[in-house]
C-alpha positions, 0 to 999 in steps of 0.5 A: 348146514348152509344158512338160507336167504329168502329173496322176495319177488318184488323187482323180479315181478316188475322188471324184465331188465333192470339194475335192481333185479340184476343186482339180486340175481348176481347175489343168487348166482354167487350163492350157488357157488358157495357152500356158506349159504343157500337161498329161496326165491319167492317167485312163482312166475316171472318174465325177468331175464335174469332169473329165467333159469330159476325154478318157477313153479307156475312159469309153465302156465305162461298166461300168468305172465301176460298180466303183470299185475296178476303175476305180482299178486300171485308172487306176493301171496307166495312170499307171504306163504314162505314168510309164514313157513319161516324156513329161512335164516335171513330175509332180503326183500328186493324192494320196499313194499312193507307187506312183510313187516308183521310176518317176518320173524328173522333178521332183515337186510334192506338195500337202499339204492338211492335217496332221490325221492328224499333229496328231490321231492319236487320231482315226484307225485305228492301221493307217491308212497315210496318214501313212506315204504322205504322209511318203514323198511329202514326202521325194520332192517337189522342191517342196511346196505347202502350202495355208495358213500353218497347214499349212506350220507343221504340215508343218515341225513334223511332218516333216523337210523343208527349208523352202525346198521349201515354198510357201504357196499359198492355195486360191481360187475364182472371185470374179467372175460370178454364183453358179450355184444350183439349188433343193433340194426340201423345204428348211425355211424356217429352218435352220443348215447343216453341210457335209462329213464328220462323223467324229471330228475334224469335231466333229459330235457337239458341233455336234448338242449345241449344235443341241439347245439351239438347237432347244429355244429355236427349234423352227422352226429345223432342222439341214440336213446335206449331204455326207459320205454318208448319215447312219450308224447311230451318227449316227442314234442320236445324233440319236435320243438327243438327241430331234432326230428330224425336226429334222435332215435330210440332203441329197445335193446338186450344187455348184449346190444346195450354193450354194443351201443356203449362200445360204438358211441362217441360218448355216453352222457349221464346228466342226472341231478341225483343217483345212488350209484350209477351202474351204467358208469361201470357198464360204459367203462367195461365197454370202452366208452368215454363218459360225460357225467353231471357233477352230482356228488354220487357220480364224482364218487364213482366216476372219479378221474375217469370221466368229464364232468359238467354243471348239471344245471347248465346245458351250455356246459354239457354242450362244451364238454360234448364238443370237446370230446367228439373233437378229440380222439386223444381225449376219448382214448385217455378217458377209455384208459382211465375208465379201465383203471377205475373199473378195477375198483368195482369187481363183482366178487368184492361186492358179493363177498361184502354182502355175504359178510353182512349176512354172516353178521346177522347169524348166530356165532 
């Protein structure tokens, strides 16, 4: 009889698109293809793109989706009901809300995506409860999945956790098969690309200062921003102060359009001060996009020899690397080739099988 994994609602309630919800969706889709496990999804209603084909009993009442906070509460109550029923073998929460701590009786697997809050507390609100919630999850977990060696190292440094509980399992993406792309209207011909959130440690202002120097030298090269919501007032003011109005454009895109943005970019720039893995690196590799990364330890681990690196505190160094890359078709081609080679180290199948092995370790022999 297949052993059942219970996945809760958290990231499926809060993300329409996103790396964490896609991570768990990949596990669920892979479970469907194996006889070793079965699953229960603790979601009654969600607008998450990755589980739109999953059975969600209340999705037929679409009004629940118009109020995300209401959908979150309903899904959470449903998960509490499923925990009380106890009709599963392993619980794998999709984020760090500790609501389950006094309810779950079965083994718990927790995935730690990064330790950014712990490494860079000065970038976060003093009353943010994420670090507390994460610690409670870590203390309760029977097994912990760290998504990189860097994340494991940070986890052991900032938490009182038994190293034997921690398994490093890299993210993976489907390597084989044609990349699915969809065009993005009104896209400039030449641009550098910034993907994802832009707050604090994401180092967006450093990117913009480096881009200002690039745009002064090459006025036809634009900056394309995607993800992270529309540009905020402070970001718009930053662009105005830098005299870049009209040079910077933001697009909200689907995953297929994101592939297109990578594929057509002169370079993808990922300037973060800290990350746990950096899934966009793999996305860019697959889309044949040359990459410029900050020299944070995680990026050096994942990008290895397949990217250009710059000092994460020096916009001048980022400008130098962008200038070098946009001027050399040969260098861009070399990085694309190296990226394809490096991508082969991160097949989704390997990530899934290692996750299943973690589940197996928690089941009776």
